VEXDOGU-955969 format. One line per 4 residues: their letters; for each residue x negated, y negated, z of C-alpha. Coordinates in Angstrom, 3 decimals. Last residue first. Layout:
! residues N
a) X:Y:Z; ...
! end
This chain:
! residues 525
nwwd) -31.588:5.153:-25.054; -27.585:5.431:-25.170; -27.248:2.316:-27.401; -29.914:3.855:-29.765
dtva) -27.412:6.247:-30.722; -24.932:3.910:-32.397; -21.731:2.555:-30.738; -19.723:0.963:-33.419
afep) -18.290:-2.542:-33.262; -14.232:-2.721:-33.560; -11.936:-4.967:-35.176; -12.772:-4.811:-38.663
vare) -10.904:-7.478:-40.701; -7.248:-7.424:-41.439; -6.641:-11.021:-40.300; -6.185:-12.719:-36.784
pkvt) -8.901:-11.100:-35.253; -8.517:-9.765:-31.606; -11.294:-11.552:-29.579; -13.913:-9.793:-27.416
lpia) -14.320:-7.089:-30.206; -13.084:-3.461:-29.559; -15.816:-0.797:-29.333; -16.236:2.155:-31.796
gdpl) -17.604:5.698:-30.400; -15.718:7.756:-32.970; -13.064:8.853:-30.319; -12.388:5.094:-29.373
lfhk) -13.968:3.606:-26.347; -12.432:2.951:-22.944; -11.746:6.357:-21.583; -14.397:8.696:-22.630
qhat) -17.082:6.231:-23.404; -16.850:4.482:-20.196; -16.868:7.707:-18.134; -20.071:8.470:-19.813
mlsr) -21.803:5.400:-19.368; -20.766:5.294:-15.705; -22.089:8.793:-15.248; -25.216:7.936:-17.308
egtq) -26.618:5.304:-14.796; -29.086:3.373:-16.510; -27.528:0.067:-15.067; -28.081:-1.576:-18.276
kcnq) -25.678:0.705:-20.210; -22.924:-0.115:-18.217; -23.590:-3.723:-18.618; -23.758:-3.259:-22.291
wvdv) -20.512:-1.539:-22.470; -18.833:-4.543:-20.522; -20.367:-7.019:-22.786; -19.228:-4.965:-25.897
pgrl) -15.486:-4.816:-24.513; -15.541:-8.605:-23.553; -17.206:-10.152:-20.580; -15.769:-13.704:-20.356
einy) -17.464:-16.141:-17.962; -16.189:-18.727:-15.705; -18.619:-21.085:-13.646; -18.081:-22.835:-10.341
rnpn) -18.165:-26.453:-8.663; -21.344:-27.797:-9.588; -20.757:-26.593:-13.242; -17.978:-28.982:-13.566
lqsk) -15.546:-27.415:-15.922; -14.429:-29.087:-19.078; -16.086:-26.810:-21.817; -15.127:-23.653:-19.682
asef) -11.465:-24.582:-19.787; -11.475:-25.278:-23.500; -13.280:-22.141:-24.374; -11.013:-20.083:-22.185
lafa) -8.000:-21.634:-23.826; -9.112:-20.974:-27.216; -10.094:-17.265:-26.177; -6.345:-16.942:-25.176
dqsi) -4.999:-18.371:-28.278; -7.112:-15.982:-30.373; -5.910:-13.262:-28.436; -7.957:-11.010:-25.982
patt) -9.774:-7.821:-26.904; -9.552:-4.470:-24.727; -12.191:-3.281:-22.255; -12.008:-6.513:-20.213
wfef) -14.347:-7.995:-17.376; -13.324:-11.706:-16.819; -15.987:-13.312:-14.638; -15.817:-15.884:-11.930
tvpl) -18.961:-17.580:-10.944; -19.689:-19.274:-7.678; -22.846:-21.097:-6.343; -23.256:-20.833:-2.571
nkwd) -22.223:-23.651:-0.330; -19.190:-22.144:1.081; -20.053:-18.626:1.178; -21.190:-18.130:4.896
pher) -18.336:-19.993:6.335; -15.539:-18.968:4.126; -13.322:-21.890:3.086; -15.151:-22.342:-0.194
igky) -14.317:-18.735:-0.871; -10.579:-19.265:-0.429; -10.773:-22.492:-2.595; -12.342:-20.567:-5.354
avpv) -9.903:-17.658:-5.083; -6.890:-20.216:-5.539; -8.698:-22.073:-8.447; -9.636:-18.602:-10.343
nhql) -6.423:-16.672:-9.428; -3.972:-19.466:-10.985; -5.133:-21.083:-14.050; -7.666:-18.546:-15.489
wrtf) -6.466:-15.547:-14.133; -2.599:-16.511:-14.795; -3.782:-17.476:-18.376; -5.298:-13.845:-19.168
leds) -2.225:-12.040:-17.739; 0.449:-14.200:-19.846; -1.894:-14.128:-22.948; -1.444:-10.366:-22.889
itar) -4.698:-8.279:-23.190; -4.470:-6.321:-26.461; -4.425:-2.331:-26.747; -6.506:-0.172:-28.826
psyg) -9.282:-0.023:-26.703; -7.056:1.264:-23.948; -6.867:-1.238:-20.995; -9.298:-1.580:-17.892
kcei) -8.505:-5.341:-17.064; -11.098:-6.089:-14.197; -11.262:-9.615:-12.717; -14.861:-10.213:-11.152
atvs) -15.787:-12.593:-8.418; -19.487:-13.308:-8.200; -20.792:-15.142:-5.251; -24.585:-16.443:-5.043
hnak) -27.858:-16.706:-3.083; -27.686:-17.016:0.538; -26.608:-13.097:0.632; -25.810:-11.775:-2.889
ialv) -22.085:-11.378:-2.660; -20.101:-9.481:-5.244; -16.328:-9.409:-5.003; -14.530:-7.054:-7.246
dvea) -10.643:-7.110:-7.948; -10.147:-10.591:-6.840; -6.707:-10.958:-5.688; -5.099:-14.498:-5.480
kgkg) -2.768:-15.911:-2.911; -0.210:-18.867:-2.847; -1.341:-22.138:-3.327; 0.569:-23.973:-0.384
dvkf) -1.572:-22.424:2.127; -4.369:-20.537:0.625; -4.559:-16.530:0.761; -7.579:-14.754:-0.756
irnm) -7.451:-10.816:-1.430; -10.332:-8.867:-1.860; -9.774:-6.058:-4.029; -13.160:-4.251:-3.830
wvdg) -15.908:-5.457:-1.877; -19.592:-5.398:-3.438; -23.018:-6.386:-1.776; -25.193:-8.131:-4.185
lglr) -24.966:-8.767:-7.871; -28.119:-6.584:-8.441; -27.033:-4.728:-11.544; -26.557:-1.505:-9.623
kaad) -23.857:-3.152:-7.320; -22.098:-4.783:-10.191; -22.078:-1.341:-12.176; -20.612:0.340:-9.230
aaiy) -17.818:-2.236:-8.810; -17.147:-2.616:-12.486; -16.810:1.357:-12.728; -14.634:1.509:-9.602
eflt) -12.351:-1.238:-11.116; -12.356:0.725:-14.415; -11.273:3.953:-12.941; -8.230:2.117:-11.019
grlq) -7.125:0.583:-14.420; -7.477:3.945:-16.349; -5.584:5.817:-13.445; -2.517:3.467:-13.673
naag) -2.550:3.945:-17.439; -2.789:7.608:-17.246; -0.082:7.816:-14.747; 2.430:6.127:-17.125
eirg) 4.124:9.436:-18.157; 2.646:12.249:-16.030; 0.309:14.406:-18.179; -2.496:12.169:-17.253
ltsf) -2.392:13.732:-13.712; -4.175:17.022:-14.804; -6.710:15.803:-17.582; -7.156:12.537:-15.825
leef) -7.959:14.198:-12.658; -10.368:16.469:-14.069; -12.244:13.556:-15.508; -12.150:11.613:-12.322
rgde) -14.058:14.507:-10.613; -16.827:14.667:-13.492; -17.274:10.880:-13.444; -18.542:10.598:-9.872
fssf) -19.239:7.058:-8.742; -21.500:6.596:-5.995; -20.641:6.176:-2.290; -18.511:4.418:0.154
avns) -15.430:3.499:-1.809; -15.985:6.461:-3.878; -15.184:8.760:-0.995; -11.777:7.458:-0.443
lvst) -10.603:7.370:-4.229; -12.046:10.617:-4.588; -10.259:12.039:-1.501; -6.878:10.573:-2.466
lehl) -7.205:11.754:-6.144; -8.069:15.342:-4.965; -4.814:15.465:-2.789; -2.924:14.311:-5.922
anai) -4.753:16.991:-7.919; -3.540:19.781:-5.604; 0.028:18.588:-5.842; -0.121:18.430:-9.645
eegf) -1.594:21.985:-9.912; 0.822:23.243:-7.121; 3.767:22.464:-9.049; 5.825:19.329:-9.801
lsap) 8.774:19.189:-7.647; 8.213:21.640:-4.966; 4.348:20.973:-5.019; 4.907:17.179:-4.604
taai) 6.962:18.022:-1.645; 10.676:17.351:-1.090; 13.172:16.896:1.567; 16.432:16.167:-0.146
igag) 18.817:14.226:2.396; 21.967:15.743:3.713; 21.593:14.598:7.135; 20.985:18.438:8.112
rlar) 18.314:18.855:5.493; 16.522:15.706:6.928; 16.776:16.959:10.395; 15.853:20.374:9.511
fadp) 12.507:19.342:7.730; 11.820:17.144:10.703; 12.151:20.087:13.329; 10.006:22.464:11.139
eygd) 7.131:19.709:10.816; 6.910:18.554:7.174; 4.718:18.383:4.432; 3.001:16.521:1.660
avfi) 5.936:14.143:1.762; 8.528:13.091:-0.610; 12.217:11.932:0.748; 15.242:12.090:-1.586
qmcp) 18.614:10.268:-1.196; 21.224:10.864:-3.700; 23.676:8.081:-3.329; 27.357:7.823:-3.834
gvkp) 28.704:4.296:-4.450; 28.046:1.323:-2.448; 31.079:-1.034:-1.525; 32.264:0.780:1.535
larl) 28.824:0.764:3.408; 28.607:3.627:5.738; 26.439:5.718:3.484; 23.689:2.968:3.702
ttck) 23.534:3.463:7.457; 23.232:7.155:7.106; 20.580:6.654:4.664; 18.351:4.231:6.790
rifp) 18.894:5.951:9.913; 17.599:9.166:8.187; 14.558:7.152:6.802; 13.730:5.867:10.400
rvgq) 14.290:9.276:11.909; 11.507:10.932:9.568; 8.551:10.003:11.447; 10.065:10.795:14.777
itmr) 10.690:14.402:13.694; 7.028:14.714:12.371; 6.095:14.315:8.668; 2.864:16.194:8.014
etln) 0.116:13.652:7.803; 0.040:10.753:5.351; 1.449:10.904:2.022; 4.841:9.270:2.488
vdca) 7.311:8.644:-0.234; 10.765:7.121:-0.319; 13.471:7.783:-2.809; 16.857:6.460:-3.746
vfgp) 19.208:7.559:-6.499; 22.496:5.910:-7.264; 26.013:6.326:-8.111; 27.669:4.403:-11.093
ktdg) 30.789:2.174:-11.123; 32.694:2.720:-14.507; 35.435:-0.083:-14.960; 38.973:1.520:-14.866
gssf) 40.760:-1.559:-13.464; 41.179:-0.023:-10.306; 37.428:0.740:-10.212; 35.943:3.952:-11.235
rvmh) 33.503:6.294:-9.630; 30.515:8.090:-11.064; 28.283:10.345:-8.897; 30.032:13.655:-9.647
glys) 29.477:12.962:-13.441; 25.946:11.967:-13.230; 25.835:8.089:-14.182; 22.999:7.229:-11.794
pasl) 21.827:3.783:-10.982; 17.980:3.883:-9.959; 15.804:3.284:-6.888; 12.135:3.647:-5.830
dwvf) 10.049:2.848:-2.735; 13.111:1.613:-1.148; 14.910:-1.340:0.187; 18.172:-1.668:2.208
tgiq) 21.306:-3.666:2.242; 23.009:-1.888:-0.649; 20.501:-0.471:-2.849; 17.337:-2.466:-3.395
plqe) 13.848:-1.738:-5.167; 11.416:-4.147:-4.216; 10.868:-7.133:-6.481; 7.847:-7.743:-8.558
dsrt) 7.630:-4.107:-9.448; 5.217:-1.694:-7.643; 7.821:-0.754:-5.271; 9.582:1.124:-7.982
avln) 12.827:0.443:-10.156; 14.341:2.759:-12.534; 16.552:1.124:-14.810; 15.389:2.048:-18.239
ysai) 16.242:5.714:-17.923; 19.492:5.903:-15.796; 18.502:8.051:-13.227; 19.595:11.833:-13.236
glkr) 18.859:12.661:-16.824; 16.293:15.469:-16.129; 13.624:13.421:-18.091; 14.172:10.180:-16.283
lwdr) 14.274:11.647:-12.749; 11.069:13.451:-13.484; 9.416:10.462:-14.889; 10.382:8.396:-11.915
vati) 9.146:10.874:-9.402; 5.865:11.252:-11.391; 5.435:7.391:-11.266; 6.151:7.532:-7.467
lide) 3.440:10.083:-7.155; 0.957:7.814:-9.213; 1.921:4.875:-6.668; 1.563:7.250:-3.620
tllr) -1.985:8.084:-4.812; -2.655:4.306:-4.929; -1.339:4.066:-1.554; -3.438:6.756:-0.013
armd) -6.536:5.351:-1.503; -5.907:2.023:-0.067; -5.157:3.579:3.202; -8.459:5.441:3.335
aarv) -10.543:2.257:2.348; -8.713:0.127:4.818; -8.864:2.313:7.989; -12.291:1.098:9.175
syyq) -11.168:-2.599:8.394; -7.949:-2.413:10.594; -9.788:-0.304:13.572; -12.554:-2.804:13.998
eeqv) -10.348:-5.161:15.563; -9.156:-2.866:18.379; -5.313:-1.769:17.990; -2.195:-3.519:18.152
lavc) 0.105:-1.509:15.681; -0.378:-3.086:12.145; 1.492:-5.066:9.503; -0.579:-5.881:6.627
egla) -1.693:-8.981:4.528; -4.140:-8.088:2.041; -4.915:-4.370:1.308; -8.579:-4.433:-0.180
pvvv) -9.795:-6.128:2.957; -7.434:-6.364:5.762; -5.536:-9.641:6.807; -3.631:-9.092:9.958
tkvl) 0.065:-9.310:11.071; 0.381:-8.020:14.501; 2.473:-5.385:16.469; 3.150:-4.447:20.027
gaes) 2.447:-8.116:21.428; 6.270:-8.376:22.469; 6.357:-11.464:20.091; 5.200:-9.381:17.175
lyql) 7.737:-6.578:17.843; 10.583:-9.015:18.075; 9.450:-10.810:14.893; 9.074:-7.437:13.083
vtda) 12.415:-6.520:14.001; 13.886:-9.715:13.085; 12.355:-9.563:9.502; 13.647:-6.146:9.083
slhk) 17.261:-7.074:9.933; 18.817:-6.117:13.250; 22.118:-4.758:12.656; 25.491:-5.878:13.680
mqrl) 26.339:-7.375:10.229; 23.731:-6.659:7.520; 20.417:-8.245:6.378; 17.314:-6.696:4.872
psgc) 18.341:-3.574:6.392; 16.350:-1.709:9.195; 14.679:1.728:8.775; 11.038:0.311:9.303
iipf) 9.638:1.990:6.034; 10.766:-0.254:3.212; 10.959:-3.510:5.168; 7.362:-2.951:6.083
qrsp) 6.274:-2.369:2.417; 5.484:-6.053:1.637; 3.593:-6.418:4.870; 1.037:-3.859:3.630
imgg) 1.080:-0.923:6.169; -0.658:0.020:9.462; -0.631:2.507:12.249; -1.297:5.759:10.089
aqrl) 2.177:5.622:8.145; 3.797:8.009:10.786; 2.749:5.494:13.568; 4.257:2.584:11.404
aala) 7.508:4.659:10.992; 7.943:5.530:14.671; 7.141:1.771:15.780; 10.046:0.656:13.260
fgla) 12.494:3.347:14.657; 11.644:2.212:18.097; 12.211:-1.487:17.404; 15.838:-0.650:15.741
snnl) 16.747:0.579:19.043; 19.158:3.393:19.101; 18.438:4.212:22.884; 16.717:7.564:22.507
mlea) 15.017:5.476:19.580; 13.428:3.244:22.147; 12.368:5.888:24.432; 10.863:7.920:21.652
slkw) 8.956:4.834:20.239; 7.545:3.951:23.495; 6.522:7.654:24.170; 5.045:8.143:20.745
wyep) 2.991:4.680:21.025; 1.660:5.419:24.389; 0.753:8.831:23.752; -1.268:7.864:20.714
sgfq) -3.240:5.281:22.746; -2.551:1.414:22.221; -2.208:0.796:25.912; -3.129:3.897:28.150
qely) -6.408:2.196:29.804; -4.071:-0.595:31.394; -1.878:2.029:32.830; 1.857:2.039:31.550
lfra) 5.221:1.069:32.620; 8.320:0.380:30.293; 10.799:-1.555:32.145; 14.496:-0.650:33.215
nrpf) 17.004:-3.475:33.259; 19.870:-1.016:33.300; 19.087:-0.202:29.643; 15.905:-1.127:27.931
pvga) 14.750:-4.625:26.507; 11.305:-5.250:24.905; 9.945:-8.652:25.805; 7.548:-7.568:28.381
lrrv) 5.790:-4.051:28.675; 4.893:-3.720:32.241; 1.226:-2.867:33.473; -0.069:-0.578:36.188
kgra) -3.712:-1.209:36.742; -3.571:-2.774:40.142; 0.008:-4.024:40.791; 3.068:-2.294:42.252
rslr) 5.523:-4.697:43.762; 8.551:-3.496:41.507; 7.641:0.181:42.245; 7.878:-0.464:45.991
qraa) 11.529:-1.970:45.438; 12.587:0.895:42.980; 11.242:3.633:45.487; 12.884:2.155:48.529
epsi) 16.235:2.193:46.382; 15.445:5.799:45.344; 15.090:6.758:49.152; 11.731:7.750:50.057
havk) 9.832:11.287:50.193; 6.401:9.980:48.707; 6.646:12.534:45.930; 10.407:12.662:45.198
alea) 10.903:8.802:45.311; 7.941:8.394:43.245; 9.224:10.836:40.623; 12.663:8.932:40.562
avds) 10.933:5.601:40.470; 8.736:6.683:37.538; 11.642:7.751:35.584; 13.632:4.447:36.264
slsp) 10.338:2.424:35.319; 10.451:3.838:32.057; 7.154:5.903:31.039; 3.704:5.670:29.928
gmrq) 1.909:9.233:30.908; 3.439:11.593:33.196; 0.295:12.655:34.989; -1.796:9.127:34.734
lite) 1.517:7.428:35.417; 2.208:9.133:38.634; -1.549:8.890:39.939; -1.075:4.930:39.100
vlea) 1.980:4.860:41.037; 0.438:6.659:43.781; -2.696:3.823:43.725; -0.095:1.176:43.630
m) 1.415:2.503:46.998
! end
């Protein structure tokens, strides 16, 4: 009988035991009760999902080889959502996001509130899914701690570069939406929050990629005392594949649940994606949600540039730096307020990574996150490992040459990131005995106070533990020159030097003395 059940599951795919029992009764010409009893005794390759309840004590059945397949996740999330289970909405959201998302963003996509009576919270949903063996928390290079559907171990590292590229592009898109809402007066100008902020944007009991109060006439309400109560704007973005009906249902659930909260004012809800399946688009519109695309909001030129940005960032992680493609993106996306600074910071990280590789510092990893119990976490922008020789951890600050690195940023690197990353490096079995150097690469000067702090820390360090180095604007330029790679030098000159070729000094002068060193022709030779 087990062989017959396996045949049914091969044909039907993963299914509820009630559906399999009905098919078994039909094929074997037995009563429904007999079919249920035989199914309960089926073994072999038949597996039962534990820890996830279904109505009338049904179980989710699948074959061993079907676990983790696209059909498995699609059928499981569909059955759970059919029964209005919060677990199903979270699984559907993870599938739409490519199977993995930074842990911080799970409460945004899962469709569940942070905390609300008669609803499972996002944390509880994650706990139940983890206990059922459906998702797990993994630490992924360049992304840090992520929530992911259970897959083969190599899946997570293979997906990391593409996912980082998509998330960076989404951040640019969110910046564009923020700029659009401000310029149209839809959102209160200085109160637009995004997921890049320290605290996730929140309206009611839910968190979003972007939120803001709105004082548009039809959104405003008044209390009994005459006080003004604003409405809100909420927006989520997703630049993975075209949105499916399953993929949009978690957002629809989030929006409709929010509307039922009596103390939350009117909310304009927007979803932005590259494209939608027809039924997904109709479902969003039917729920009173604005279903937008980058092209419909900003035009084809910006939409194409966002596509190109994802491609460039994905490719540069595995190949050499290409200045020409970045330059085109700066020209187009730089028109978005705030996007130029984001792009400049990302560009400098890739310049530093390519330079480190060409300068022989070893194999390079970008955005390596170290997490140490009791100490928190620290991100190393560029980590260079020379096997059995040395570890170099580089902090990158790609700022305008007219800017100044804030004391707060520099102090946090020196007093938090360096010791936490050092402890994390020493816990790695292949790196624990290698000499470690932490370098601060900046294209803008630091203050006199920050430099004094650096000098004091450097003088007190035990060189047998680790070293610290400050690579100011001139040093960074010399590193680019030393690589002999003209694309790096060209990109650096265009975006991190002044138009006349001047370079900021490492330390901002206190008095009115020259703050820049000129680039002479021989620097290029």
